[in-house]
C-alpha positions in Angstrom: -37.8 3.6 7.4 -34.9 2.2 5.9 -31.9 4.3 8.1 -34.4 3.4 11.3 -33.3 0.0 10.2 -30.2 0.5 10.1 -29.2 2.3 13.2 -30.9 -1.5 14.7 -28.8 -2.9 12.5 -25.7 -1.4 14.0 -26.6 -1.2 17.7 -28.4 -5.6 17.5 -26.5 -7.3 14.2 -23.0 -4.5 14.9 -21.5 -3.1 11.6 -19.7 -5.6 9.8 -22.9 -8.4 9.9 -23.9 -9.3 6.3 -26.6 -7.7 6.8 -25.7 -4.8 8.0 -23.2 -4.2 5.1 -26.9 -5.2 2.4 -28.6 -2.3 4.3 -26.3 -0.1 4.4 -25.6 -1.1 0.7 -29.6 -0.7 -0.3 -29.4 2.0 1.4 -26.6 3.6 -0.7 -28.4 3.0 -3.8 -31.0 4.4 -2.6 -29.1 7.5 -1.7 -27.5 7.1 -4.8 -31.9 7.5 -6.5 -32.2 10.9 -4.6 -28.4 12.6 -6.6 -27.4 12.6 -2.8 -24.3 11.5 -3.5 -22.1 12.1 -1.2 -24.3 10.4 1.1 -24.5 6.8 -1.0 -20.6 6.9 -1.5 -20.3 6.9 2.3 -22.4 4.7 3.1 -21.2 2.1 -0.2 -17.5 2.7 1.0 -19.2 1.2 5.0 -20.7 -1.6 3.9 -17.5 -2.6 1.5 -15.2 -1.9 4.2 -17.6 -3.9 6.9 -18.0 -7.3 5.1 -20.9 -6.8 2.4 -21.5 -9.5 0.5 -20.2 -11.5 -2.3 -22.7 -11.0 -4.9 -22.9 -7.0 -4.3 -19.2 -6.8 -4.3 -19.3 -8.0 -7.7 -21.6 -6.4 -9.1 -21.4 -3.1 -7.6 -19.4 -1.4 -10.7 -23.2 -2.8 -12.3 -25.2 -1.6 -10.0 -28.2 0.7 -12.1 -29.8 2.6 -9.5 -25.8 3.6 -9.0 -25.5 4.7 -12.3 -24.6 8.3 -11.1 -21.8 7.5 -9.5 -20.0 5.7 -12.1 -17.4 8.7 -13.9 -16.8 9.5 -9.7 -13.5 9.5 -9.1 -14.3 8.4 -5.1 -17.1 6.1 -7.2 -13.9 4.4 -8.7 -11.5 4.0 -6.0 -14.7 2.4 -4.4 -14.6 -0.7 -7.2 -11.6 -1.4 -7.6 -11.8 -1.9 -3.8 -14.2 -4.3 -2.9 -12.9 -5.7 -6.6 -10.2 -7.4 -3.8 -12.9 -8.0 -1.7 -15.5 -9.7 -3.2 -12.4 -12.5 -4.5 -10.8 -12.4 -0.9 -14.3 -14.1 0.2 -14.9 -16.4 -3.4 -15.0 -19.5 -1.9 -13.1 -21.6 -5.7 -15.9 -24.1 -7.4 
């Protein structure tokens, strides 16, 4: 069901819509929980590259569902690339 939702969002909202990126992130978390690391990392990378809303960018390394990815160099690189994106899109308080 999540995959169908994401496919629809990609077509209707387009990949750069924050809702689509958020769905990619959620599906990536699910894939990580199910031990599908390559798929999880691919979805998470796509989510970050396509505008994952700031709370997701900031929380990615602390997300419990992504613990299975900790220590993977690809995940470390993903976290490193998510932080500047979050900083650039955050509004000053």
